[in-house]
N, CA, C and O of each residue as an XYZ file, in Angstrom:
844
protein
N     -39.410    -21.225     22.521
C     -38.868    -21.901     21.387
C     -37.654    -20.848     20.346
O     -36.510    -21.236     20.108
N     -38.091    -19.819     19.962
C     -37.548    -19.020     18.918
C     -35.705    -18.378     19.996
O     -34.671    -18.234     19.342
N     -35.712    -18.209     20.988
C     -34.359    -18.323     21.810
C     -33.588    -19.612     21.520
O     -32.626    -19.823     20.782
N     -33.970    -20.038     21.948
C     -33.084    -21.756     21.919
C     -32.556    -21.734     20.445
O     -31.380    -21.769     20.083
N     -33.899    -21.654     19.529
C     -33.693    -22.012     18.258
C     -32.642    -20.349     17.693
O     -31.951    -20.612     16.709
N     -32.523    -19.157     18.082
C     -31.528    -18.604     17.788
C     -30.648    -18.730     18.087
O     -29.766    -18.122     17.481
N     -30.322    -19.502     19.093
C     -28.942    -19.435     20.203
C     -28.238    -20.742     19.656
O     -27.016    -20.718     19.801
N     -28.755    -21.880     19.054
C     -27.903    -22.611     18.062
C     -27.683    -22.452     17.197
O     -26.729    -23.110     16.783
N     -28.252    -21.623     16.363
C     -28.253    -20.977     14.948
C     -27.300    -20.277     15.455
O     -26.374    -20.527     14.683
N     -26.813    -19.411     16.405
C     -25.673    -18.731     16.124
C     -24.406    -19.229     16.224
O     -23.332    -18.865     15.746
N     -24.959    -20.747     17.426
C     -23.696    -21.478     17.476
C     -22.977    -22.448     16.190
O     -21.847    -22.905     16.016
N     -24.118    -22.486     15.496
C     -23.572    -22.981     14.386
C     -22.921    -22.113     13.132
O     -22.162    -22.500     12.244
N     -23.380    -21.044     13.331
C     -22.835    -19.670     12.419
C     -21.382    -19.724     12.732
O     -20.500    -20.014     11.924
N     -21.165    -19.310     14.413
C     -20.086    -19.091     14.986
C     -18.884    -20.626     14.571
O     -17.692    -20.446     14.319
N     -19.399    -21.713     14.584
C     -18.471    -22.836     14.291
C     -18.082    -22.831     12.617
O     -17.036    -23.316     12.185
N     -19.094    -22.208     11.796
C     -18.960    -22.320     10.368
C     -18.016    -21.440      9.737
O     -17.436    -21.442      8.652
N     -18.041    -20.486     11.009
C     -17.261    -19.083     10.190
C     -15.623    -19.164     11.372
O     -14.933    -18.154     11.510
N     -15.344    -20.204     11.926
C     -14.224    -20.391     11.787
C     -12.935    -20.613     11.132
O     -12.920    -21.466     10.245
N     -11.798    -19.965     11.427
C     -10.343    -19.978     10.500
C      -9.450    -20.378     11.480
O      -9.611    -20.287     12.697
N      -8.623    -20.766     10.957
C      -7.156    -21.202     11.403
C      -6.194    -20.806     10.686
O      -5.896    -20.974      9.503
N      -5.507    -19.977     11.977
C      -4.578    -19.295     10.742
C      -2.742    -19.896     11.189
O      -2.461    -19.499     12.320
N      -1.957    -20.444     10.746
C      -0.480    -20.530     10.826
C       0.195    -19.422     10.628
O       0.585    -19.262      9.471
N       0.450    -18.623     11.375
C       1.359    -17.030     11.506
C       2.644    -17.582     11.829
O       2.927    -17.849     12.997
N       3.631    -17.818     10.658
C       5.257    -18.082     10.774
C       5.759    -16.381     11.014
O       5.683    -15.569     10.092
N       6.189    -16.074     12.171
C       6.308    -14.647     12.578
C       7.882    -14.482     11.974
O       8.207    -13.451     11.384
N       8.721    -15.481     12.159
C      10.114    -15.921     11.784
C      10.801    -17.281     11.667
O      10.941    -18.228     12.442
N      11.138    -17.055     10.542
C      11.800    -18.774     10.299
C      13.388    -18.140      9.740
O      13.537    -17.259      8.893
N      14.217    -18.702     10.312
C      15.671    -18.085      9.913
C      16.745    -19.222      9.919
O      16.807    -19.970     10.895
N      17.531    -19.364      8.934
C      18.548    -20.191      8.678
C      19.633    -19.420      8.049
O      19.544    -18.737      7.029
N      20.992    -19.678      9.019
C      21.917    -18.817      8.540
C      23.526    -19.410      8.892
O      24.242    -19.057      9.829
N      23.822    -20.394      7.847
C      25.543    -20.103      7.868
C      26.901    -19.496      7.303
O      28.022    -19.921      7.023
N      26.169    -18.193      7.277
C      26.994    -17.439      6.803
C      27.816    -16.528      7.769
O      27.056    -15.780      8.384
N      28.899    -16.386      8.037
C      29.885    -15.601      8.941
C      28.883    -16.449     10.541
O      28.458    -15.693     11.415
N      28.743    -17.429     10.615
C      27.953    -18.222     12.140
C      29.219    -18.152     12.701
O      30.283    -18.235     12.088
N      29.037    -17.976     14.053
C      29.750    -18.043     15.363
C      29.075    -18.192     16.684
O      28.324    -17.394     17.245
N      29.605    -19.707     17.187
C      28.943    -20.230     18.336
C      28.863    -19.571     19.216
O      27.836    -19.640     19.891
N      29.907    -18.659     19.579
C      30.014    -17.562     20.785
C      29.402    -16.502     20.802
O      29.427    -15.821     21.828
N      28.731    -16.106     19.732
C      27.821    -15.197     19.832
C      26.340    -15.341     19.522
O      25.661    -15.528     18.512
N      26.098    -15.144     21.037
C      24.524    -16.067     20.792
C      23.495    -15.411     19.833
O      22.666    -16.124     19.268
N      23.536    -13.739     19.588
C      22.966    -12.970     18.698
C      22.510    -13.461     17.716
O      21.418    -13.199     17.213
N      23.556    -14.465     17.231
C      23.925    -14.910     15.482
C      23.591    -15.955     15.536
O      24.468    -16.775     15.808
N      22.204    -16.454     15.316
C      21.904    -17.618     15.567
C      22.089    -18.318     14.187
O      22.190    -17.692     13.132
N      22.122    -19.597     14.288
C      22.297    -20.192     12.803
C      21.095    -20.904     12.646
O      20.991    -21.129     11.440
N      20.100    -21.390     13.274
C      18.228    -21.515     12.939
C      17.468    -20.597     13.869
O      18.289    -20.179     14.686
N      16.334    -20.120     14.102
C      15.852    -19.710     14.689
C      13.952    -19.711     14.166
O      13.587    -19.517     13.007
N      13.256    -19.905     15.033
C      11.904    -20.362     14.467
C      10.945    -19.800     15.332
O      10.801    -20.446     16.369
N      10.196    -18.723     15.213
C       8.903    -18.629     15.942
C       7.489    -18.604     14.886
O       7.441    -18.071     13.777
N       6.511    -19.256     15.506
C       5.286    -19.093     14.796
C       4.218    -19.312     16.104
O       4.396    -19.844     17.200
N       2.987    -18.641     15.473
C       1.720    -18.771     16.337
C       0.613    -19.802     15.721
O       0.595    -19.907     14.494
N      -0.297    -20.555     16.478
C      -1.295    -21.522     15.771
C      -2.097    -20.370     16.558
O      -1.936    -19.974     17.712
N      -3.107    -19.915     15.470
C      -4.435    -18.764     15.841
C      -5.488    -19.337     15.509
O      -5.390    -20.306     14.756
N      -6.559    -18.987     15.888
C      -8.304    -19.416     15.456
C      -9.208    -18.339     15.962
O      -9.401    -17.919     17.103
N      -9.782    -17.959     14.632
C     -10.492    -16.853     14.881
C     -11.767    -17.279     14.502
O     -12.084    -18.239     13.800
N     -12.600    -16.266     15.173
C     -14.358    -16.739     14.670
C     -15.011    -15.315     14.026
O     -14.654    -14.216     14.449
N     -15.777    -15.436     13.205
C     -16.183    -14.227     12.555
C     -15.430    -13.218     11.878
O     -15.664    -12.012     11.789
N     -14.138    -14.149     11.241
C     -13.333    -13.573     10.530
C     -12.386    -12.761     11.504
O     -11.305    -12.582     10.944
N     -12.418    -12.295     12.573
C     -11.355    -11.188     12.859
C     -11.409    -11.390     14.474
O     -10.571    -10.776     15.134
N     -12.366    -12.231     15.154
C     -12.249    -11.906     16.676
C     -11.087    -13.103     16.939
O     -11.247    -14.116     16.258
N     -10.488    -13.096     17.416
C      -9.436    -14.281     17.945
C      -9.511    -14.783     19.250
O      -9.250    -14.134     20.263
N      -9.917    -16.090     19.201
C     -10.561    -17.103     20.371
C      -9.108    -17.818     21.125
O      -8.909    -18.087     22.310
N      -8.490    -17.938     20.286
C      -7.201    -19.181     20.691
C      -5.947    -18.463     19.447
O      -6.013    -17.954     18.328
N      -4.642    -18.867     20.645
C      -3.441    -18.897     20.119
C      -2.023    -19.159     21.153
O      -1.662    -18.683     22.229
N      -1.383    -20.312     20.070
C      -0.461    -20.958     20.911
C       0.780    -20.459     20.151
O       0.550    -19.904     19.076
N       1.963    -20.563     20.516
C       3.218    -20.250     20.190
C       4.448    -21.581     20.229
O       4.906    -22.336     21.087
N       4.595    -21.394     19.100
C       5.108    -22.641     18.553
C       6.767    -22.024     18.279
O       6.888    -21.057     17.526
N       7.899    -22.584     18.873
C       9.022    -21.999     18.456
C      10.101    -23.353     18.159
O       9.654    -24.495     18.047
N      11.588    -23.033     18.050
C      12.299    -24.192     18.165
C      12.494    -24.853     19.168
O      12.602    -26.074     19.058
N      12.588    -24.254     20.361
C      12.652    -24.836     21.482
C      11.344    -26.128     21.807
O      11.527    -27.162     22.450
N      10.301    -25.773     21.283
C       9.137    -26.571     21.508
C       9.579    -27.501     21.111
O      10.066    -28.381     21.820
N       9.505    -27.524     19.761
C       9.650    -28.640     18.569
C      10.785    -29.535     18.985
O      10.563    -30.743     19.067
N      12.271    -28.942     19.322
C      13.084    -29.766     20.035
C      12.392    -30.243     20.798
O      11.953    -31.306     20.360
N      11.954    -29.951     22.005
C      11.110    -30.718     23.189
C      10.271    -31.930     22.911
O      10.402    -33.031     23.445
N       9.126    -31.473     21.731
C       8.361    -32.760     21.329
C       9.285    -33.737     20.217
O       8.808    -34.690     19.601
N      10.532    -33.323     20.133
C      11.387    -34.147     19.079
C      10.662    -34.378     17.887
O      10.584    -35.501     17.388
N      10.233    -33.569     17.500
C       9.527    -33.371     16.214
C      10.633    -33.583     14.688
O      10.287    -33.981     13.575
N      11.766    -33.232     15.073
C      12.701    -33.413     13.644
C      12.854    -34.641     14.014
O      12.432    -35.350     13.101
N      13.345    -35.444     15.120
C      13.539    -36.757     15.082
C      12.591    -37.914     14.662
O      12.907    -39.101     14.577
N      11.451    -37.399     14.429
C      10.384    -38.400     14.426
C      10.201    -37.825     12.271
O       9.792    -38.560     11.372
N      10.499    -36.912     12.188
C      10.360    -36.998     10.527
C      11.734    -37.789     10.275
O      11.649    -38.439      9.232
N      12.954    -37.927     10.906
C      13.972    -38.499     10.419
C      13.476    -39.915     10.100
O      13.551    -40.498      9.019
N      12.829    -40.458     11.530
C      12.408    -41.634     11.350
C      11.240    -42.253     10.127
O      10.890    -43.414      9.913
N      11.003    -41.510      9.743
C       9.802    -41.576      8.773
C      10.631    -42.112      7.571
O      11.609    -41.438      7.251
N      10.334    -43.353      6.798
C      11.048    -43.823      5.684
C      10.034    -43.288      4.369
O       9.305    -44.067      3.756
N      10.110    -42.201      4.146
C       9.848    -41.628      2.983
C       9.919    -42.094      1.707
O       9.202    -41.397      0.988
N      10.578    -43.141      0.982
C      10.932    -43.549      0.273
C      10.106    -44.800      0.120
O       9.586    -45.001     -0.978
N       9.916    -45.718      1.163
C       9.062    -46.701      1.435
C       7.631    -46.162      1.239
O       6.848    -46.409      0.322
N       7.442    -45.213      2.527
C       6.011    -44.564      1.859
C       5.718    -44.657      0.404
O       4.737    -45.298      0.027
N       6.513    -44.053     -0.443
C       6.303    -43.268     -1.877
C       5.830    -44.670     -2.768
O       4.999    -44.674     -3.677
N       6.719    -46.046     -2.163
C       6.755    -47.339     -3.182
C       5.397    -47.803     -2.616
O       4.648    -48.362     -3.418
N       4.980    -47.648     -1.354
C       3.920    -48.829     -1.015
C       2.699    -48.186     -1.164
O       1.722    -48.831     -0.782
N       2.495    -47.019     -1.646
C       1.315    -45.822     -1.584
C       1.319    -44.877     -2.429
O       1.755    -43.735     -2.280
N       0.507    -45.655     -3.924
C       0.592    -45.123     -4.885
C      -0.093    -43.917     -5.096
O      -0.774    -44.031     -4.077
N      -0.557    -42.632     -5.678
C      -1.126    -41.416     -5.216
C      -2.494    -41.443     -5.633
O      -2.744    -41.533     -6.835
N      -3.454    -41.373     -4.742
C      -4.880    -41.724     -4.546
C      -5.180    -40.006     -5.356
O      -4.798    -38.930     -4.897
N      -5.850    -40.200     -6.458
C      -6.812    -39.186     -7.076
C      -7.679    -38.494     -5.884
O      -7.707    -37.301     -5.579
N      -8.600    -39.930     -5.114
C      -9.247    -38.797     -4.197
C      -8.469    -37.939     -2.927
O      -8.927    -37.123     -2.127
N      -7.536    -38.313     -3.048
C      -6.818    -37.351     -1.773
C      -6.315    -36.120     -2.364
O      -6.402    -34.989     -1.887
N      -5.743    -36.499     -3.528
C      -5.402    -34.967     -4.055
C      -6.582    -33.879     -4.465
O      -6.405    -32.661     -4.506
N      -7.911    -34.613     -4.781
C      -8.939    -33.898     -4.728
C      -9.111    -33.088     -3.595
O      -9.217    -31.868     -3.475
N      -9.118    -34.005     -2.796
C      -9.761    -33.485     -1.365
C      -8.738    -32.250     -0.580
O      -9.235    -31.558      0.309
N      -7.531    -32.092     -0.930
C      -6.508    -31.219     -0.857
C      -6.847    -29.818     -1.473
O      -6.522    -28.727     -1.004
N      -7.581    -30.067     -2.643
C      -7.667    -28.843     -3.333
C      -8.845    -28.084     -2.795
O      -8.872    -26.855     -2.726
N      -9.877    -28.931     -2.395
C     -11.038    -28.760     -1.787
C     -10.533    -28.178     -0.409
O     -11.553    -27.861      0.204
N      -9.463    -27.907      0.323
C      -9.528    -27.239      1.433
C      -9.154    -25.602      1.284
O      -9.494    -24.753      2.107
N      -8.580    -25.409      0.375
C      -8.311    -24.081     -0.349
C      -7.668    -23.386      0.718
O      -8.172    -22.459      1.353
N      -6.449    -23.908      0.901
C      -5.386    -22.978      1.692
C      -4.744    -21.640      1.285
O      -3.823    -21.500      0.481
N      -5.323    -20.775      1.906
C      -5.159    -19.261      1.930
C      -3.830    -19.130      2.007
O      -3.273    -19.953      2.732
N      -2.971    -18.114      1.321
C      -1.458    -17.487      1.697
C      -1.939    -16.036      1.802
O      -2.314    -15.259      0.924
N      -1.809    -15.881      3.244
C      -2.355    -14.413      3.232
C      -0.887    -13.567      3.085
O      -0.849    -12.438      2.596
N       0.294    -14.270      3.575
C       1.373    -13.114      3.606
C       2.397    -14.212      3.104
O       2.056    -15.394      3.076
N       3.592    -13.822      2.728
C       4.632    -14.259      1.883
C       5.864    -13.354      1.826
O       5.854    -12.541      0.902
N       6.800    -13.345      2.548
C       8.227    -12.505      2.591
C       9.216    -13.496      2.697
O       9.364    -14.226      3.677
N       9.916    -13.510      1.633
C      11.121    -14.460      1.975
C      12.142    -13.602      0.772
O      11.789    -13.058     -0.274
N      13.610    -13.738      1.420
C      14.591    -13.598      1.286
C      15.737    -14.595      1.785
O      16.081    -14.980      2.903
N      16.193    -14.856      0.460
C      17.436    -16.154      0.223
C      18.648    -15.556     -0.376
O      18.566    -15.103     -1.518
N      19.769    -15.506      0.276
C      21.333    -15.754     -0.125
C      21.648    -17.194      0.060
O      21.631    -17.967      1.018
N      21.968    -17.284     -1.317
C      22.332    -18.553     -1.400
C      23.897    -18.965     -2.445
O      24.155    -18.211     -3.384
N      24.695    -20.011     -2.199
C      25.683    -20.234     -2.906
C      26.054    -21.370     -2.828
O      25.688    -22.020     -1.849
N      26.926    -22.002     -3.863
C      27.458    -23.083     -3.795
C      28.720    -22.726     -4.377
O      29.057    -21.604     -4.754
N      29.459    -23.907     -4.420
C      31.129    -23.998     -4.948
C      31.329    -24.095     -6.431
O      32.429    -24.162     -6.980
N      29.995    -24.095     -7.109
C      29.894    -24.079     -8.306
C      29.443    -23.202     -9.182
O      28.273    -23.409     -9.503
N      30.090    -22.049     -9.822
C      29.123    -20.890    -10.086
C      27.858    -21.340    -11.159
O      26.726    -21.116    -10.732
N      27.935    -21.756    -12.075
C      26.887    -22.181    -12.607
C      25.369    -23.181    -12.173
O      24.255    -23.210    -12.696
N      25.872    -23.816    -11.163
C      25.052    -24.135    -10.269
C      24.154    -23.343     -9.255
O      22.991    -23.541     -8.902
N      25.064    -22.384     -8.903
C      24.114    -21.382     -8.118
C      23.311    -20.562     -9.053
O      22.091    -20.463     -8.921
N      23.908    -20.030     -9.903
C      23.082    -19.340    -10.547
C      21.706    -20.529    -11.277
O      20.639    -19.972    -11.531
N      21.771    -21.586    -11.478
C      20.785    -22.483    -12.116
C      19.603    -22.583    -10.642
O      18.387    -22.482    -10.805
N      20.240    -22.789     -9.283
C      19.326    -22.830     -8.161
C      18.371    -21.929     -8.007
O      17.201    -22.104     -7.663
N      19.158    -20.563     -8.391
C      18.325    -19.019     -8.130
C      17.069    -18.943     -8.769
O      15.914    -18.816     -8.364
N      17.756    -19.085    -10.191
C      16.893    -19.186    -11.397
C      15.706    -20.210    -11.241
O      14.579    -19.770    -11.466
N      15.805    -21.149    -10.982
C      14.819    -22.805    -10.478
C      14.084    -22.099     -9.454
O      12.888    -21.900     -9.663
N      14.742    -21.581     -8.104
C      13.653    -20.974     -7.264
C      12.916    -20.257     -7.312
O      11.818    -20.316     -6.758
N      13.426    -19.198     -8.141
C      12.780    -17.633     -8.678
C      11.536    -18.391     -9.666
O      10.551    -17.652     -9.646
N      11.349    -19.315    -10.301
C      10.900    -19.617    -11.431
C       9.447    -20.340    -10.391
O       8.327    -19.829    -10.411
N       9.781    -21.498     -9.612
C       8.582    -21.996     -8.639
C       8.154    -20.904     -7.518
O       7.393    -21.122     -6.575
N       8.684    -19.913     -7.765
C       7.699    -19.062     -6.675
C       6.773    -17.904     -7.046
O       5.864    -17.390     -6.394
N       7.269    -17.614     -8.332
C       6.570    -17.196     -9.441
C       5.335    -17.649     -9.412
O       4.282    -17.073     -9.140
N       5.608    -18.961     -9.781
C       4.314    -19.753    -10.497
C       3.391    -20.057     -9.060
O       2.176    -19.857     -9.061
N       4.079    -20.537     -7.908
C       3.125    -20.432     -6.992
C       2.330    -18.810     -6.967
O       1.132    -18.830     -6.688
N       2.858    -17.688     -7.199
C       2.266    -16.311     -6.422
C       1.000    -16.675     -7.705
O      -0.094    -16.905     -7.190
N       1.007    -16.733     -8.867
C       0.356    -16.772     -9.879
C      -1.278    -17.771     -9.617
O      -2.432    -17.602    -10.010
N      -0.486    -18.981     -8.623
C      -1.658    -19.966     -8.537
C      -2.703    -19.658     -7.662
O      -3.913    -19.484     -7.811
N      -1.876    -19.632     -6.636
C      -2.511    -19.619     -5.341
C      -2.927    -17.870     -4.461
O      -3.761    -17.635     -3.586
N      -1.954    -16.943     -5.153
C      -2.167    -15.966     -4.369
C      -3.315    -15.180     -5.088
O      -3.324    -15.263     -6.316
N      -4.174    -14.513     -4.550
C      -5.629    -13.856     -5.191
C      -5.429    -12.498     -5.344
O      -5.511    -11.973     -6.455
N      -5.123    -11.749     -4.135
C      -5.021    -10.191     -4.284
C      -3.816     -9.838     -3.969
O      -3.624     -9.373     -2.846
N      -2.702     -9.986     -4.921
C      -1.196     -9.708     -5.071
C      -1.278     -8.255     -4.669
O      -2.106     -7.455     -5.106
N      -0.316     -7.997     -3.778
C       0.134     -6.731     -3.439
C       1.427     -6.911     -2.984
O       1.748     -7.950     -2.407
N       2.645     -5.487     -3.297
C       3.947     -5.574     -2.891
C       4.209     -5.698     -1.371
O       5.289     -6.143     -0.982
N       3.291     -5.334     -0.545
C       3.302     -4.905      0.897
C       3.239     -6.289      1.525
O       4.161     -6.563      2.293
N       2.283     -7.216      1.318
C       2.525     -8.559      1.742
C       3.223    -10.064      1.103
O       3.360    -11.161      1.644
N       3.572     -9.597     -0.226
C       3.990    -10.736     -1.214
C       5.288    -10.316     -1.795
O       5.297     -9.388     -2.604
N       6.405    -10.928     -1.450
C       7.659    -10.666     -2.192
C       8.695    -11.548     -1.893
O       8.789    -11.916     -0.722
N       9.550    -11.991     -2.779
C      10.637    -12.931     -2.492
C      11.827    -12.151     -3.140
O      11.632    -11.586     -4.216
N      13.080    -12.093     -2.520
C      14.591    -11.705     -2.884
C      15.254    -13.159     -2.965
O      15.211    -14.050     -2.117
N      15.833    -13.156     -4.122
C      16.581    -14.416     -4.063
C      17.879    -14.233     -4.762
O      17.955    -14.229     -5.991
N      18.906    -14.081     -3.971
C      20.392    -13.561     -4.263
C      21.581    -14.799     -4.258
O      21.862    -15.648     -3.412
N      22.122    -14.499     -5.566
C      23.212    -15.753     -5.704
C      24.409    -15.113     -4.829
O      24.425    -13.894     -4.657
N      25.409    -15.940     -4.277
C      26.316    -15.748     -3.443
C      27.598    -16.107     -4.008
O      28.054    -17.049     -3.359
N      28.408    -15.739     -4.988
C      29.422    -16.072     -5.724
C      30.799    -16.083     -5.245
O      31.755    -15.612     -5.861
N      30.850    -16.852     -3.704
C      32.177    -17.091     -3.107
C      32.901    -18.275     -3.104
O      33.965    -18.510     -2.531
N      32.208    -19.011     -3.813
C      33.107    -20.754     -3.963
C      32.874    -21.367     -2.582
O      33.851    -21.471     -1.839
N      31.950    -21.686     -2.261
C      31.193    -22.059     -0.808
C      30.031    -22.200     -0.814
O      29.301    -21.561     -1.572
N      29.560    -23.175      0.136
C      27.860    -23.836      0.219
C      27.684    -22.921      1.510
O      28.199    -22.987      2.626
N      26.566    -21.852      0.819
C      26.065    -21.060      1.834
C      24.676    -20.748      1.860
O      24.084    -20.906      0.793
N      23.999    -20.325      2.873
C      22.483    -20.154      2.959
C      22.389    -19.285      3.893
O      22.942    -19.366      4.990
N      21.557    -18.245      3.440
C      20.918    -17.409      4.351
C      19.485    -17.137      4.270
O      19.242    -16.322      3.380
N      18.431    -17.561      4.918
C      17.015    -17.417      4.668
C      16.400    -17.143      5.712
O      16.423    -17.821      6.740
N      15.609    -15.805      5.484
C      14.767    -15.482      6.357
C      12.921    -15.631      5.571
O      12.624    -15.320      4.418
N      12.116    -16.105      6.485
C      10.724    -16.102      6.121
C      10.055    -15.640      7.028
O      10.416    -15.801      8.194
N       8.749    -14.854      6.662
C       7.446    -14.661      7.347
C       6.541    -14.839      6.395
O       6.611    -14.429      5.237
N       5.446    -15.631      7.031
C       4.311    -15.991      6.457
C       3.177    -16.335      6.977
O       3.399    -17.018      7.977
N       1.662    -16.144      6.718
C       0.461    -16.546      7.347
C      -0.056    -17.621      6.453
O       0.370    -17.830      5.318
N      -0.986    -18.274      7.035
C      -1.173    -19.912      6.131
C      -2.524    -20.121      6.637
O      -2.691    -20.963      7.520
N      -3.628    -19.370      6.126
C      -4.879    -20.037      6.651
C      -5.843    -20.730      5.943
O      -5.870    -20.484      4.737
N      -7.178    -22.069      6.654
C      -7.860    -22.283      6.459
C      -8.752    -22.218      6.989
O      -8.552    -22.095      8.198
N     -10.454    -22.248      6.514
C     -11.356    -21.872      6.958
C     -12.208    -23.328      7.323
O     -12.052    -24.436      6.811
N     -12.977    -22.988      8.187
C     -13.413    -24.355      8.719
C     -14.786    -24.465      8.223
O     -15.440    -25.154      9.007
N     -15.610    -23.978      7.037
C     -16.115    -24.143      5.734
C     -15.869    -25.194      4.858
O     -16.615    -26.037      4.359
N     -14.165    -24.884      4.730
C     -13.632    -25.973      3.386
C     -13.260    -26.927      4.230
O     -12.924    -27.936      3.611
N     -13.176    -27.038      5.421
C     -12.980    -28.548      5.955
C     -13.876    -29.260      5.950
O     -13.970    -30.299      5.297
N     -14.808    -28.714      6.817
C     -15.978    -29.818      6.610
C     -16.526    -29.620      4.894
O     -17.723    -29.890      4.793
N     -16.049    -29.320      3.935
C     -16.441    -29.123      2.845
C     -15.621    -30.654      2.026
O     -15.956    -31.466      1.164
N     -14.360    -30.404      2.932
C     -13.496    -31.945      2.470
C     -14.184    -33.123      3.298
O     -14.533    -34.219      2.859
N     -14.295    -32.640      4.595
C     -15.378    -34.272      5.528
C     -16.255    -34.870      4.247
O     -16.122    -35.983      3.739
N     -16.890    -34.158      3.987
C     -18.397    -34.424      3.265
C     -17.872    -35.019      1.925
O     -18.425    -36.071      1.604
N     -17.170    -34.677      1.307
C     -16.358    -35.011     -0.197
C     -15.906    -36.894      0.069
O     -16.049    -37.893     -0.636
N     -15.391    -36.677      1.287
C     -14.468    -38.004      1.499
C     -15.759    -39.159      1.879
O     -15.664    -40.323      1.492
N     -17.075    -38.624      2.759
C     -17.811    -39.582      3.151
C     -19.087    -40.042      1.874
O     -19.885    -40.976      1.795
N     -18.767    -38.839      0.983
C     -19.730    -39.015     -0.228
C     -18.606    -40.254     -1.115
O     -19.184    -41.271     -1.499
N     -17.417    -40.172     -1.345
C     -16.717    -40.537     -1.925
C     -17.076    -42.101     -1.558
O     -17.636    -42.896     -2.312
N     -16.538    -42.395      0.020
C     -16.383    -43.810      0.392
C     -17.609    -44.544      0.047
O     -17.603    -45.743     -0.234
N     -19.098    -43.497      0.084
C     -20.463    -44.509     -0.109
C     -20.480    -44.772     -0.926
O     -20.665    -45.969     -1.147
N     -20.252    -43.603     -2.293
C     -20.048    -44.226     -3.451
C     -19.138    -45.851     -3.732
O     -19.487    -46.950     -4.163
N     -18.538    -45.584     -3.498
C     -17.208    -46.708     -3.659
C     -17.934    -48.173     -2.900
O     -17.852    -49.303     -3.380
N     -18.626    -47.814     -1.640
C     -19.245    -49.392     -1.264
C     -20.453    -49.219     -1.903
O     -20.936    -50.345     -2.027
N     -21.126    -48.466     -2.332
C     -22.308    -48.789     -3.349
C     -21.808    -49.567     -4.416
O     -22.460    -50.532     -4.815
N     -20.619    -49.230     -4.976
C     -19.949    -49.912     -6.329
C     -19.865    -51.325     -6.008
O     -20.428    -52.262     -6.574
N     -19.134    -51.334     -5.088
C     -18.610    -52.929     -3.982
C     -20.028    -53.599     -4.185
O     -20.182    -54.606     -4.875
N     -20.819    -53.095     -3.671
C     -21.929    -54.056     -3.311
C     -22.394    -54.632     -4.413
O     -22.651    -55.835     -4.439
N     -22.589    -53.662     -5.672
C     -23.831    -53.762     -6.908
C     -22.732    -54.719     -7.543
O     -23.153    -55.605     -8.286
N     -21.146    -54.612     -7.288
C     -20.778    -55.750     -8.258
C     -20.404    -57.017     -7.599
O     -19.827    -57.905     -8.228
N     -20.732    -57.134     -6.284
C     -20.725    -58.270     -5.630
C     -22.137    -59.083     -6.279
O     -22.202    -60.159     -6.873
N     -22.943    -58.354     -6.001
C     -24.548    -58.736     -6.687
C     -24.403    -59.292     -8.135
O     -24.822    -60.418     -8.404
N     -23.867    -58.577     -8.972
C     -23.925    -59.064    -10.156
C     -22.920    -60.263    -10.101
O     -23.178    -61.256    -10.781
N     -22.009    -60.235     -9.481
C     -21.337    -61.523     -9.507
C     -21.652    -62.518     -9.175
O     -21.234    -63.531     -9.736
N     -22.399    -62.547     -8.268
C     -23.749    -63.650     -7.755
C     -24.555    -63.987     -8.677
O     -24.725    -65.191     -8.870
N     -25.106    -63.227     -9.309
C     -26.392    -63.509    -10.372
C     -25.792    -64.457    -11.243
O     -26.254    -65.541    -11.598
N     -24.588    -63.868    -11.584
C     -23.740    -64.652    -12.887
C     -23.439    -66.169    -12.811
O     -23.053    -66.898    -13.724
N     -23.739    -66.531    -11.340
C     -23.581    -67.940    -11.356
C     -24.859    -68.548    -10.597
O     -24.872    -69.449     -9.758
N     -25.863    -67.854    -11.089
C     -27.244    -68.517    -10.127
C     -27.588    -69.517    -11.933
O     -28.540    -70.289    -12.039
């Protein structure tokens, strides 16, 4: 019996210790000096891996996702078909969903971003650079716990050439732990149960008022 108990305990601990990572090895966009005849000079490239770790270090699953696979799955087409405006109009922001997302505790393990950007308007270019720099700086202070220049940095440079240009290179790792996913599931179940009890209680009170 002890061996069986220890076996199931080990399985339970293993499941709890699971960690899911989205490792974006290279996300690249470039319309500066782009030439379709030069294969190495790609306009858009994307290479990433979905990884699952057990006990924090042992990788037990890995699947590669790149631009070709996304095109085969027609992901971009499905995104275009979504009516975002209609979704926003019909579905107001649910506070419970926001709270559930917070409980996920998404961790940003690596963030390396380089952007060269320019528009036909010099003032607009400067404004965009300042806005992006501010937003990312706030993101760093809110999300990143153990900041270091080796794993976290961004460099946004303006291009004053009176053209709409963009060159972006990004590398990052986003991780979520199973314990936090389970926490979200329990939170949703508890919230729905409370709502159901409240509706039942209100219905009874309504019935009693007419007796």
